[in-house]
Biopython code that builds the backbone (N, CA, C, O; Angstrom):
import numpy as np
from Bio.PDB.StructureBuilder import StructureBuilder

atoms = [
    (1, "UNK", "N", (-20.761, 22.432, -41.834)),
    (1, "UNK", "CA", (-22.024, 23.062, -40.735)),
    (1, "UNK", "C", (-21.990, 23.568, -39.549)),
    (1, "UNK", "O", (-21.183, 23.212, -38.690)),
    (2, "UNK", "N", (-22.754, 24.332, -39.413)),
    (2, "UNK", "CA", (-22.775, 24.773, -37.481)),
    (2, "UNK", "C", (-23.624, 24.048, -36.739)),
    (2, "UNK", "O", (-24.636, 23.690, -37.341)),
    (3, "UNK", "N", (-23.517, 23.689, -35.511)),
    (3, "UNK", "CA", (-24.897, 22.942, -34.971)),
    (3, "UNK", "C", (-24.827, 24.053, -33.916)),
    (3, "UNK", "O", (-23.844, 24.508, -33.330)),
    (4, "UNK", "N", (-26.925, 24.565, -33.771)),
    (4, "UNK", "CA", (-26.995, 25.380, -32.812)),
    (4, "UNK", "C", (-27.021, 24.267, -31.547)),
    (4, "UNK", "O", (-27.136, 23.044, -31.630)),
    (5, "UNK", "N", (-26.838, 25.309, -30.061)),
    (5, "UNK", "CA", (-26.554, 24.114, -29.201)),
    (5, "UNK", "C", (-27.807, 24.611, -28.576)),
    (5, "UNK", "O", (-27.843, 25.840, -28.521)),
    (6, "UNK", "N", (-28.917, 23.959, -28.057)),
    (6, "UNK", "CA", (-30.127, 24.455, -27.304)),
    (6, "UNK", "C", (-29.757, 24.700, -26.302)),
    (6, "UNK", "O", (-28.847, 24.257, -25.602)),
    (7, "UNK", "N", (-30.645, 25.615, -26.165)),
    (7, "UNK", "CA", (-30.818, 26.113, -24.616)),
    (7, "UNK", "C", (-31.531, 25.417, -23.763)),
    (7, "UNK", "O", (-32.667, 25.004, -23.998)),
    (8, "UNK", "N", (-30.870, 25.234, -22.659)),
    (8, "UNK", "CA", (-31.746, 24.554, -21.246)),
    (8, "UNK", "C", (-31.664, 25.720, -20.130)),
    (8, "UNK", "O", (-30.756, 26.236, -19.480)),
    (9, "UNK", "N", (-32.441, 25.809, -20.187)),
    (9, "UNK", "CA", (-33.143, 26.500, -18.934)),
    (9, "UNK", "C", (-33.235, 25.779, -17.505)),
    (9, "UNK", "O", (-33.875, 24.769, -17.209)),
    (10, "UNK", "N", (-32.120, 26.870, -16.416)),
    (10, "UNK", "CA", (-31.387, 25.715, -15.258)),
    (10, "UNK", "C", (-32.136, 26.574, -14.359)),
    (10, "UNK", "O", (-32.088, 27.759, -14.691)),
    (11, "UNK", "N", (-32.766, 26.340, -13.392)),
    (11, "UNK", "CA", (-33.087, 27.356, -12.035)),
    (11, "UNK", "C", (-32.176, 26.437, -10.383)),
    (11, "UNK", "O", (-31.929, 25.271, -10.076)),
    (12, "UNK", "N", (-32.001, 27.538, -9.868)),
    (12, "UNK", "CA", (-30.929, 27.374, -9.263)),
    (12, "UNK", "C", (-32.511, 27.532, -7.468)),
    (12, "UNK", "O", (-33.475, 28.281, -7.306)),
    (13, "UNK", "N", (-32.019, 26.591, -6.754)),
    (13, "UNK", "CA", (-33.025, 26.947, -5.371)),
    (13, "UNK", "C", (-32.055, 27.579, -4.664)),
    (13, "UNK", "O", (-31.040, 28.181, -5.016)),
    (14, "UNK", "N", (-32.591, 27.314, -3.495)),
    (14, "UNK", "CA", (-31.687, 27.664, -1.852)),
    (14, "UNK", "C", (-31.492, 26.123, -1.644)),
    (14, "UNK", "O", (-32.123, 25.075, -1.782)),
    (15, "UNK", "N", (-29.697, 26.777, -1.047)),
    (15, "UNK", "CA", (-29.177, 25.781, -0.277)),
    (15, "UNK", "C", (-29.516, 25.306, 0.359)),
    (15, "UNK", "O", (-30.268, 25.874, 1.151)),
    (16, "UNK", "N", (-29.172, 23.623, 0.546)),
    (16, "UNK", "CA", (-30.360, 22.622, 1.706)),
    (16, "UNK", "C", (-28.310, 22.613, 2.200)),
    (16, "UNK", "O", (-27.258, 22.659, 1.563)),
    (17, "UNK", "N", (-28.632, 22.544, 3.377)),
    (17, "UNK", "CA", (-28.339, 22.420, 4.923)),
    (17, "UNK", "C", (-28.272, 21.120, 5.155)),
    (17, "UNK", "O", (-29.239, 20.536, 4.665)),
    (18, "UNK", "N", (-27.394, 20.311, 5.799)),
    (18, "UNK", "CA", (-27.929, 18.751, 6.473)),
    (18, "UNK", "C", (-26.637, 18.968, 7.914)),
    (18, "UNK", "O", (-25.474, 19.348, 7.774)),
    (19, "UNK", "N", (-27.293, 18.607, 9.147)),
    (19, "UNK", "CA", (-26.695, 18.554, 10.314)),
    (19, "UNK", "C", (-26.621, 17.188, 10.381)),
    (19, "UNK", "O", (-27.468, 16.299, 10.473)),
    (20, "UNK", "N", (-25.245, 17.216, 10.304)),
    (20, "UNK", "CA", (-24.437, 15.660, 11.207)),
    (20, "UNK", "C", (-25.265, 15.127, 12.489)),
    (20, "UNK", "O", (-25.974, 15.897, 13.137)),
    (21, "UNK", "N", (-25.173, 14.202, 12.706)),
    (21, "UNK", "CA", (-26.037, 13.471, 14.083)),
    (21, "UNK", "C", (-23.977, 13.517, 14.639)),
    (21, "UNK", "O", (-22.969, 13.106, 14.064)),
    (22, "UNK", "N", (-24.167, 14.113, 15.763)),
    (22, "UNK", "CA", (-22.719, 13.725, 16.784)),
    (22, "UNK", "C", (-22.114, 12.743, 16.428)),
    (22, "UNK", "O", (-22.851, 11.812, 16.104)),
    (23, "UNK", "N", (-20.647, 12.491, 16.323)),
    (23, "UNK", "CA", (-20.381, 11.661, 16.362)),
    (23, "UNK", "C", (-20.330, 11.406, 14.865)),
    (23, "UNK", "O", (-19.337, 11.385, 14.137)),
    (24, "UNK", "N", (-21.251, 11.269, 14.645)),
    (24, "UNK", "CA", (-20.657, 11.264, 12.375)),
    (24, "UNK", "C", (-19.341, 12.245, 12.058)),
    (24, "UNK", "O", (-18.706, 13.164, 12.575)),
    (25, "UNK", "N", (-19.366, 11.383, 10.802)),
    (25, "UNK", "CA", (-18.223, 12.023, 9.976)),
    (25, "UNK", "C", (-17.287, 10.577, 10.051)),
    (25, "UNK", "O", (-17.610, 9.477, 10.499)),
    (26, "UNK", "N", (-15.905, 11.066, 9.381)),
    (26, "UNK", "CA", (-14.944, 10.312, 9.076)),
    (26, "UNK", "C", (-14.130, 9.448, 10.771)),
    (26, "UNK", "O", (-14.119, 10.024, 11.859)),
    (27, "UNK", "N", (-13.714, 8.431, 10.595)),
    (27, "UNK", "CA", (-13.594, 7.983, 12.621)),
    (27, "UNK", "C", (-12.137, 8.618, 11.817)),
    (27, "UNK", "O", (-11.476, 8.682, 10.780)),
    (28, "UNK", "N", (-12.327, 9.140, 13.741)),
    (28, "UNK", "CA", (-10.733, 9.201, 13.869)),
    (28, "UNK", "C", (-9.320, 8.332, 13.579)),
    (28, "UNK", "O", (-9.309, 7.111, 13.731)),
    (29, "UNK", "N", (-8.250, 9.006, 13.192)),
    (29, "UNK", "CA", (-7.010, 7.947, 13.477)),
    (29, "UNK", "C", (-6.674, 7.323, 14.499)),
    (29, "UNK", "O", (-6.924, 7.830, 15.593)),
    (30, "UNK", "N", (-6.077, 6.168, 14.425)),
    (30, "UNK", "CA", (-5.339, 5.184, 15.018)),
    (30, "UNK", "C", (-4.173, 6.552, 15.350)),
    (30, "UNK", "O", (-3.986, 7.596, 14.725)),
    (31, "UNK", "N", (-3.282, 5.801, 17.083)),
    (31, "UNK", "CA", (-2.267, 6.927, 16.756)),
    (31, "UNK", "C", (-0.689, 5.759, 16.088)),
    (31, "UNK", "O", (-0.372, 4.605, 16.373)),
    (32, "UNK", "N", (-0.034, 6.849, 15.095)),
    (32, "UNK", "CA", (0.915, 6.084, 14.477)),
    (32, "UNK", "C", (1.913, 5.511, 15.191)),
    (32, "UNK", "O", (2.854, 5.017, 14.570)),
    (33, "UNK", "N", (1.894, 5.482, 16.283)),
    (33, "UNK", "CA", (2.615, 4.069, 17.735)),
    (33, "UNK", "C", (1.909, 3.153, 17.098)),
    (33, "UNK", "O", (2.437, 2.343, 16.336)),
    (34, "UNK", "N", (0.411, 3.198, 17.393)),
    (34, "UNK", "CA", (-0.571, 1.355, 17.135)),
    (34, "UNK", "C", (-0.113, 0.998, 15.386)),
    (34, "UNK", "O", (0.664, 0.088, 15.097)),
    (35, "UNK", "N", (-0.594, 1.666, 14.635)),
    (35, "UNK", "CA", (-0.183, 1.462, 13.329)),
    (35, "UNK", "C", (1.101, 0.592, 13.130)),
    (35, "UNK", "O", (1.015, -0.565, 12.717)),
    (36, "UNK", "N", (2.425, 1.247, 13.469)),
    (36, "UNK", "CA", (4.014, 1.055, 14.143)),
    (36, "UNK", "C", (3.689, -0.610, 14.012)),
    (36, "UNK", "O", (3.856, -1.455, 13.133)),
    (37, "UNK", "N", (3.135, -0.596, 15.371)),
    (37, "UNK", "CA", (3.463, -1.618, 16.197)),
    (37, "UNK", "C", (2.521, -3.442, 15.576)),
    (37, "UNK", "O", (2.779, -4.623, 15.810)),
    (38, "UNK", "N", (1.900, -3.044, 15.107)),
    (38, "UNK", "CA", (1.197, -3.792, 14.027)),
    (38, "UNK", "C", (2.302, -3.850, 12.725)),
    (38, "UNK", "O", (2.731, -4.962, 12.418)),
    (39, "UNK", "N", (2.706, -2.805, 12.057)),
    (39, "UNK", "CA", (3.833, -3.796, 11.296)),
    (39, "UNK", "C", (4.785, -4.152, 11.676)),
    (39, "UNK", "O", (5.470, -4.881, 10.958)),
    (40, "UNK", "N", (5.121, -3.865, 12.675)),
    (40, "UNK", "CA", (6.296, -5.306, 13.222)),
    (40, "UNK", "C", (5.650, -6.208, 13.193)),
    (40, "UNK", "O", (5.801, -7.191, 12.469)),
    (41, "UNK", "N", (4.526, -5.948, 14.261)),
    (41, "UNK", "CA", (3.600, -7.269, 14.261)),
    (41, "UNK", "C", (3.388, -8.387, 13.086)),
    (41, "UNK", "O", (3.200, -9.573, 13.356)),
    (42, "UNK", "N", (3.442, -7.844, 11.662)),
    (42, "UNK", "CA", (3.443, -9.044, 10.901)),
    (42, "UNK", "C", (3.811, -8.925, 10.283)),
    (42, "UNK", "O", (3.263, -9.163, 9.207)),
    (43, "UNK", "N", (5.529, -8.277, 10.363)),
    (43, "UNK", "CA", (6.930, -8.603, 10.052)),
    (43, "UNK", "C", (7.253, -9.531, 10.107)),
    (43, "UNK", "O", (7.614, -10.251, 9.176)),
    (44, "UNK", "N", (7.182, -9.907, 11.896)),
    (44, "UNK", "CA", (7.673, -11.192, 12.670)),
    (44, "UNK", "C", (7.419, -12.336, 12.110)),
    (44, "UNK", "O", (8.048, -13.393, 12.159)),
    (45, "UNK", "N", (6.299, -12.012, 11.487)),
    (45, "UNK", "CA", (5.364, -13.018, 11.531)),
    (45, "UNK", "C", (6.662, -13.554, 9.260)),
    (45, "UNK", "O", (7.349, -14.469, 8.806)),
    (46, "UNK", "N", (6.176, -12.296, 8.853)),
    (46, "UNK", "CA", (6.630, -12.328, 7.335)),
    (46, "UNK", "C", (8.156, -13.028, 7.825)),
    (46, "UNK", "O", (8.419, -14.153, 7.402)),
    (47, "UNK", "N", (8.748, -12.599, 8.368)),
    (47, "UNK", "CA", (10.283, -12.187, 8.697)),
    (47, "UNK", "C", (10.208, -13.533, 9.497)),
    (47, "UNK", "O", (9.681, -13.317, 10.588)),
    (48, "UNK", "N", (10.593, -15.000, 9.310)),
    (48, "UNK", "CA", (10.505, -15.903, 10.442)),
    (48, "UNK", "C", (12.293, -16.141, 9.839)),
    (48, "UNK", "O", (12.915, -15.976, 8.790)),
    (49, "UNK", "N", (12.652, -16.769, 11.690)),
    (49, "UNK", "CA", (14.385, -16.421, 10.969)),
    (49, "UNK", "C", (15.504, -17.110, 10.264)),
    (49, "UNK", "O", (16.709, -16.906, 10.111)),
    (50, "UNK", "N", (14.513, -18.130, 9.843)),
    (50, "UNK", "CA", (15.740, -18.804, 8.622)),
    (50, "UNK", "C", (15.096, -18.284, 6.811)),
    (50, "UNK", "O", (14.889, -18.970, 5.810)),
    (51, "UNK", "N", (14.959, -16.893, 7.056)),
    (51, "UNK", "CA", (14.881, -16.266, 5.869)),
    (51, "UNK", "C", (15.499, -15.564, 5.780)),
    (51, "UNK", "O", (15.629, -14.663, 6.609)),
    (52, "UNK", "N", (16.305, -15.706, 4.474)),
    (52, "UNK", "CA", (17.455, -15.655, 3.667)),
    (52, "UNK", "C", (17.323, -13.676, 3.726)),
    (52, "UNK", "O", (16.347, -13.010, 3.383)),
    (53, "UNK", "N", (18.647, -13.168, 4.271)),
    (53, "UNK", "CA", (19.280, -11.696, 4.369)),
    (53, "UNK", "C", (18.594, -11.010, 2.862)),
    (53, "UNK", "O", (17.847, -10.033, 2.917)),
    (54, "UNK", "N", (18.871, -11.501, 1.892)),
    (54, "UNK", "CA", (18.319, -10.615, 0.702)),
    (54, "UNK", "C", (17.217, -10.288, 1.083)),
    (54, "UNK", "O", (16.612, -9.233, 0.890)),
    (55, "UNK", "N", (16.830, -11.485, 1.817)),
    (55, "UNK", "CA", (15.000, -10.735, 1.295)),
    (55, "UNK", "C", (14.314, -9.659, 1.870)),
    (55, "UNK", "O", (13.365, -8.944, 1.550)),
    (56, "UNK", "N", (15.342, -9.796, 3.136)),
    (56, "UNK", "CA", (15.124, -8.998, 4.470)),
    (56, "UNK", "C", (15.035, -7.241, 4.158)),
    (56, "UNK", "O", (14.623, -6.507, 5.056)),
    (57, "UNK", "N", (15.166, -7.063, 3.740)),
    (57, "UNK", "CA", (15.391, -5.642, 2.924)),
    (57, "UNK", "C", (13.936, -5.106, 2.189)),
    (57, "UNK", "O", (13.013, -4.359, 2.514)),
    (58, "UNK", "N", (14.152, -5.603, 1.481)),
    (58, "UNK", "CA", (12.655, -5.608, 0.493)),
    (58, "UNK", "C", (11.237, -5.665, 1.287)),
    (58, "UNK", "O", (10.173, -5.047, 1.240)),
    (59, "UNK", "N", (11.704, -6.567, 1.924)),
    (59, "UNK", "CA", (10.079, -6.873, 2.576)),
    (59, "UNK", "C", (10.288, -5.682, 3.418)),
    (59, "UNK", "O", (9.543, -4.746, 3.129)),
    (60, "UNK", "N", (11.157, -5.469, 4.439)),
    (60, "UNK", "CA", (11.059, -4.184, 5.192)),
    (60, "UNK", "C", (10.052, -3.124, 3.705)),
    (60, "UNK", "O", (8.835, -2.991, 3.574)),
    (61, "UNK", "N", (11.068, -2.626, 2.929)),
    (61, "UNK", "CA", (10.524, -1.699, 2.363)),
    (61, "UNK", "C", (9.044, -2.048, 1.425)),
    (61, "UNK", "O", (8.445, -1.261, 0.691)),
    (62, "UNK", "N", (8.743, -3.310, 1.687)),
    (62, "UNK", "CA", (7.382, -3.417, 1.251)),
    (62, "UNK", "C", (6.413, -3.284, 2.207)),
    (62, "UNK", "O", (5.317, -2.846, 1.856)),
    (63, "UNK", "N", (6.671, -3.670, 3.704)),
    (63, "UNK", "CA", (6.024, -3.243, 4.870)),
    (63, "UNK", "C", (5.666, -1.656, 5.016)),
    (63, "UNK", "O", (4.572, -1.137, 5.237)),
    (64, "UNK", "N", (7.216, -0.933, 4.778)),
    (64, "UNK", "CA", (6.838, 0.600, 4.955)),
    (64, "UNK", "C", (5.766, 1.017, 3.871)),
    (64, "UNK", "O", (4.706, 1.521, 4.245)),
    (65, "UNK", "N", (6.091, 0.766, 2.237)),
    (65, "UNK", "CA", (4.602, 1.235, 1.532)),
    (65, "UNK", "C", (3.324, 1.294, 1.657)),
    (65, "UNK", "O", (2.537, 2.135, 1.223)),
    (66, "UNK", "N", (3.088, 0.030, 2.487)),
    (66, "UNK", "CA", (2.250, -0.555, 2.996)),
    (66, "UNK", "C", (1.510, -0.080, 4.092)),
    (66, "UNK", "O", (0.387, -0.358, 4.511)),
    (67, "UNK", "N", (2.682, 0.963, 4.590)),
    (67, "UNK", "CA", (2.463, 1.614, 6.193)),
    (67, "UNK", "C", (1.507, 3.297, 5.243)),
    (67, "UNK", "O", (0.419, 3.843, 5.425)),
    (68, "UNK", "N", (2.429, 3.494, 4.483)),
    (68, "UNK", "CA", (1.864, 4.480, 4.104)),
    (68, "UNK", "C", (0.882, 4.667, 2.771)),
    (68, "UNK", "O", (0.368, 5.685, 2.308)),
    (69, "UNK", "N", (0.842, 3.618, 2.445)),
    (69, "UNK", "CA", (-1.535, 3.576, 1.615)),
    (69, "UNK", "C", (-1.745, 3.551, 2.363)),
    (69, "UNK", "O", (-2.020, 4.734, 2.568)),
    (70, "UNK", "N", (-1.980, 2.831, 3.635)),
    (70, "UNK", "CA", (-3.096, 1.866, 4.869)),
    (70, "UNK", "C", (-3.073, 3.662, 5.427)),
    (70, "UNK", "O", (-4.233, 4.025, 5.625)),
    (71, "UNK", "N", (-2.296, 4.514, 5.636)),
    (71, "UNK", "CA", (-2.784, 5.673, 6.437)),
    (71, "UNK", "C", (-3.803, 6.308, 5.370)),
    (71, "UNK", "O", (-4.889, 6.327, 5.948)),
    (72, "UNK", "N", (-3.954, 6.848, 4.054)),
    (72, "UNK", "CA", (-4.342, 7.187, 3.606)),
    (72, "UNK", "C", (-5.669, 7.279, 3.463)),
    (72, "UNK", "O", (-6.383, 8.191, 3.047)),
    (73, "UNK", "N", (-5.995, 5.747, 4.040)),
    (73, "UNK", "CA", (-7.420, 5.534, 3.903)),
    (73, "UNK", "C", (-8.230, 5.735, 6.186)),
    (73, "UNK", "O", (-7.711, 5.948, 7.282)),
    (74, "UNK", "N", (-9.773, 5.459, 5.605)),
    (74, "UNK", "CA", (-10.283, 5.745, 6.984)),
    (74, "UNK", "C", (-10.047, 4.922, 8.304)),
    (74, "UNK", "O", (-10.054, 5.203, 9.502)),
    (75, "UNK", "N", (-9.833, 3.783, 7.560)),
    (75, "UNK", "CA", (-9.427, 2.557, 8.986)),
    (75, "UNK", "C", (-7.878, 1.983, 8.187)),
    (75, "UNK", "O", (-7.915, 1.229, 7.214)),
    (76, "UNK", "N", (-6.668, 2.454, 8.751)),
    (76, "UNK", "CA", (-5.643, 2.139, 8.297)),
    (76, "UNK", "C", (-4.968, 0.701, 8.751)),
    (76, "UNK", "O", (-4.206, -0.125, 8.249)),
    (77, "UNK", "N", (-5.842, 0.916, 10.257)),
    (77, "UNK", "CA", (-5.695, -0.631, 11.055)),
    (77, "UNK", "C", (-6.560, -1.998, 10.189)),
    (77, "UNK", "O", (-6.029, -3.053, 10.537)),
    (78, "UNK", "N", (-7.423, -2.183, 9.439)),
    (78, "UNK", "CA", (-8.486, -3.026, 9.464)),
    (78, "UNK", "C", (-7.196, -2.759, 7.421)),
    (78, "UNK", "O", (-7.116, -3.864, 6.887)),
    (79, "UNK", "N", (-6.852, -2.250, 7.036)),
    (79, "UNK", "CA", (-6.595, -2.076, 5.860)),
    (79, "UNK", "C", (-4.306, -3.176, 5.697)),
    (79, "UNK", "O", (-3.788, -4.194, 5.240)),
    (80, "UNK", "N", (-4.016, -2.166, 6.304)),
    (80, "UNK", "CA", (-2.537, -2.750, 6.440)),
    (80, "UNK", "C", (-2.473, -4.158, 6.658)),
    (80, "UNK", "O", (-1.338, -4.498, 6.323)),
    (81, "UNK", "N", (-3.275, -5.383, 7.144)),
    (81, "UNK", "CA", (-2.291, -6.762, 7.399)),
    (81, "UNK", "C", (-2.864, -7.157, 5.437)),
    (81, "UNK", "O", (-2.026, -7.735, 4.745)),
    (82, "UNK", "N", (-3.659, -6.944, 5.061)),
    (82, "UNK", "CA", (-3.947, -7.380, 3.165)),
    (82, "UNK", "C", (-3.297, -6.202, 2.710)),
    (82, "UNK", "O", (-2.192, -6.396, 3.216)),
    (83, "UNK", "N", (-3.241, -5.582, 2.369)),
    (83, "UNK", "CA", (-1.750, -4.175, 2.169)),
    (83, "UNK", "C", (-0.583, -4.832, 1.994)),
    (83, "UNK", "O", (-0.305, -5.121, 0.830)),
    (84, "UNK", "N", (0.292, -5.193, 2.981)),
    (84, "UNK", "CA", (1.044, -5.652, 3.440)),
    (84, "UNK", "C", (1.444, -7.454, 2.596)),
    (84, "UNK", "O", (2.515, -7.764, 2.074)),
    (85, "UNK", "N", (0.343, -8.231, 2.712)),
    (85, "UNK", "CA", (0.564, -8.853, 2.166)),
    (85, "UNK", "C", (0.543, -9.395, 0.547)),
    (85, "UNK", "O", (1.012, -10.365, -0.050)),
    (86, "UNK", "N", (-0.297, -8.170, 0.177)),
    (86, "UNK", "CA", (-0.036, -7.993, -1.398)),
    (86, "UNK", "C", (1.454, -7.364, -1.584)),
    (86, "UNK", "O", (2.338, -7.997, -2.161)),
    (87, "UNK", "N", (1.638, -6.178, -1.093)),
    (87, "UNK", "CA", (3.279, -5.399, -1.165)),
    (87, "UNK", "C", (4.356, -6.779, -1.284)),
    (87, "UNK", "O", (4.994, -7.177, -2.258)),
    (88, "UNK", "N", (4.283, -7.251, -0.060)),
    (88, "UNK", "CA", (5.580, -8.804, 0.426)),
    (88, "UNK", "C", (5.450, -9.546, -0.839)),
    (88, "UNK", "O", (6.435, -9.608, -1.574)),
    (89, "UNK", "N", (4.119, -10.235, -1.245)),
    (89, "UNK", "CA", (3.995, -11.247, -1.940)),
    (89, "UNK", "C", (4.907, -10.411, -3.349)),
    (89, "UNK", "O", (5.670, -11.141, -3.983)),
    (90, "UNK", "N", (4.835, -9.465, -3.625)),
    (90, "UNK", "CA", (5.294, -8.814, -4.943)),
    (90, "UNK", "C", (6.632, -8.263, -4.663)),
    (90, "UNK", "O", (7.393, -8.144, -5.624)),
    (91, "UNK", "N", (7.164, -7.791, -3.104)),
    (91, "UNK", "CA", (8.746, -7.813, -3.213)),
    (91, "UNK", "C", (9.526, -9.113, -2.775)),
    (91, "UNK", "O", (10.753, -9.085, -2.685)),
    (92, "UNK", "N", (8.903, -10.089, -2.545)),
    (92, "UNK", "CA", (9.393, -11.651, -2.778)),
    (92, "UNK", "C", (9.428, -11.650, -4.215)),
    (92, "UNK", "O", (10.340, -10.950, -4.657)),
    (93, "UNK", "N", (8.675, -12.254, -5.132)),
    (93, "UNK", "CA", (8.698, -12.674, -6.481)),
    (93, "UNK", "C", (9.958, -11.412, -7.248)),
    (93, "UNK", "O", (10.873, -11.739, -8.003)),
    (94, "UNK", "N", (9.677, -10.111, -6.827)),
    (94, "UNK", "CA", (10.961, -8.970, -7.277)),
    (94, "UNK", "C", (12.392, -9.660, -6.767)),
    (94, "UNK", "O", (13.213, -10.073, -7.587)),
    (95, "UNK", "N", (12.563, -9.726, -5.612)),
    (95, "UNK", "CA", (13.989, -10.294, -5.108)),
    (95, "UNK", "C", (14.479, -11.892, -5.379)),
    (95, "UNK", "O", (15.563, -12.473, -5.414)),
    (96, "UNK", "N", (12.892, -12.314, -5.570)),
    (96, "UNK", "CA", (13.413, -13.753, -6.000)),
    (96, "UNK", "C", (14.273, -14.151, -7.867)),
    (96, "UNK", "O", (14.923, -15.018, -8.452)),
    (97, "UNK", "N", (13.591, -12.665, -8.091)),
    (97, "UNK", "CA", (13.722, -12.882, -9.532)),
    (97, "UNK", "C", (15.726, -11.909, -9.843)),
    (97, "UNK", "O", (16.561, -12.097, -10.728)),
    (98, "UNK", "N", (15.724, -11.120, -8.838)),
    (98, "UNK", "CA", (16.999, -10.621, -9.163)),
    (98, "UNK", "C", (18.238, -11.236, -8.386)),
    (98, "UNK", "O", (19.434, -10.955, -8.461)),
    (99, "UNK", "N", (17.715, -11.956, -7.793)),
    (99, "UNK", "CA", (18.585, -13.346, -7.662)),
    (99, "UNK", "C", (19.128, -14.439, -7.877)),
    (99, "UNK", "O", (19.978, -15.023, -7.205)),
    (100, "UNK", "N", (18.398, -14.871, -9.289)),
    (100, "UNK", "CA", (18.028, -15.640, -10.183)),
    (100, "UNK", "C", (18.819, -14.866, -11.358)),
    (100, "UNK", "O", (19.315, -15.583, -12.227)),
    (101, "UNK", "N", (19.019, -13.169, -11.488)),
    (101, "UNK", "CA", (19.900, -13.146, -12.938)),
    (101, "UNK", "C", (21.232, -12.477, -11.915)),
    (101, "UNK", "O", (22.228, -12.014, -12.469)),
    (102, "UNK", "N", (21.120, -12.492, -10.545)),
    (102, "UNK", "CA", (22.771, -12.305, -9.969)),
    (102, "UNK", "C", (23.492, -13.361, -9.891)),
    (102, "UNK", "O", (24.686, -13.362, -9.590)),
    (103, "UNK", "N", (22.519, -14.775, -10.277)),
    (103, "UNK", "CA", (23.078, -15.883, -9.849)),
    (103, "UNK", "C", (23.133, -16.794, -11.734)),
    (103, "UNK", "O", (23.227, -18.017, -11.840)),
    (104, "UNK", "N", (23.096, -16.363, -12.288)),
    (104, "UNK", "CA", (22.824, -16.406, -13.949)),
    (104, "UNK", "C", (24.175, -15.759, -13.997)),
    (104, "UNK", "O", (25.235, -16.378, -14.087)),
    (105, "UNK", "N", (24.052, -14.569, -13.934)),
    (105, "UNK", "CA", (25.123, -13.394, -14.186)),
    (105, "UNK", "C", (26.554, -13.387, -13.799)),
    (105, "UNK", "O", (27.464, -12.668, -14.213)),
    (106, "UNK", "N", (26.564, -14.623, -12.654)),
    (106, "UNK", "CA", (27.418, -14.952, -11.653)),
    (106, "UNK", "C", (28.272, -16.237, -12.910)),
    (106, "UNK", "O", (29.386, -16.194, -13.433)),
    (107, "UNK", "N", (27.157, -17.257, -13.024)),
    (107, "UNK", "CA", (27.615, -17.852, -14.339)),
    (107, "UNK", "C", (28.757, -17.236, -15.294)),
    (107, "UNK", "O", (29.985, -17.175, -15.348)),
    (108, "UNK", "N", (27.388, -16.728, -16.165)),
    (108, "UNK", "CA", (27.781, -15.778, -16.941)),
    (108, "UNK", "C", (29.331, -15.255, -17.130)),
    (108, "UNK", "O", (29.873, -15.108, -18.225)),
    (109, "UNK", "N", (29.979, -14.985, -15.768)),
    (109, "UNK", "CA", (31.056, -14.201, -16.045)),
    (109, "UNK", "C", (32.411, -15.634, -15.788)),
    (109, "UNK", "O", (33.478, -15.958, -16.310)),
    (110, "UNK", "N", (31.549, -16.105, -14.707)),
    (110, "UNK", "CA", (32.840, -17.165, -14.626)),
    (110, "UNK", "C", (33.197, -18.029, -15.730)),
    (110, "UNK", "O", (34.340, -18.472, -15.840)),
    (111, "UNK", "N", (32.371, -18.261, -16.465)),
    (111, "UNK", "CA", (33.003, -18.765, -18.285)),
    (111, "UNK", "C", (33.265, -17.947, -18.740)),
    (111, "UNK", "O", (33.999, -18.537, -19.533)),
    (112, "UNK", "N", (33.368, -16.867, -19.046)),
    (112, "UNK", "CA", (34.107, -15.746, -19.477)),
    (112, "UNK", "C", (35.443, -15.624, -19.439)),
    (112, "UNK", "O", (36.346, -15.414, -20.249)),
    (113, "UNK", "N", (35.309, -15.847, -18.060)),
    (113, "UNK", "CA", (36.770, -15.400, -17.709)),
    (113, "UNK", "C", (38.201, -16.274, -17.357)),
    (113, "UNK", "O", (39.246, -15.673, -17.109)),
]
sb = StructureBuilder()
sb.init_structure("model")
sb.init_model(0)
sb.init_chain("A")
sb.init_seg("    ")
for serial, (resi, resn, name, xyz) in enumerate(atoms, 1):
    if name == "N":
        sb.init_residue(resn, " ", resi, " ")
    sb.init_atom(name, np.array(xyz, "f"), 0.0, 1.0, " ", f" {name:<3s}", serial, name[0])
structure = sb.get_structure()
């Protein structure tokens, strides 16, 4: 069974243009050094000295990921702290899981040997 598509008349009007006020538009990007400085400051808070060494690299990787994601937003300095917090939480959970698997594997290997 064929269905006939109804004809929808279209009318095009003249193109409308808007003038943006001076200063309008996306905000200017902060210098990369400023974003890097904020990342290092936040990492110092995340990595206190008694932090286990096996957790340092995953947290640094999470910080780099957060900076890369924050840079894609219009306000990277505003977004970075929350992104880093979320990424660090996920990295910490993953690293703890890996350490647990490593401990259990060593226990199994020692019993098997």
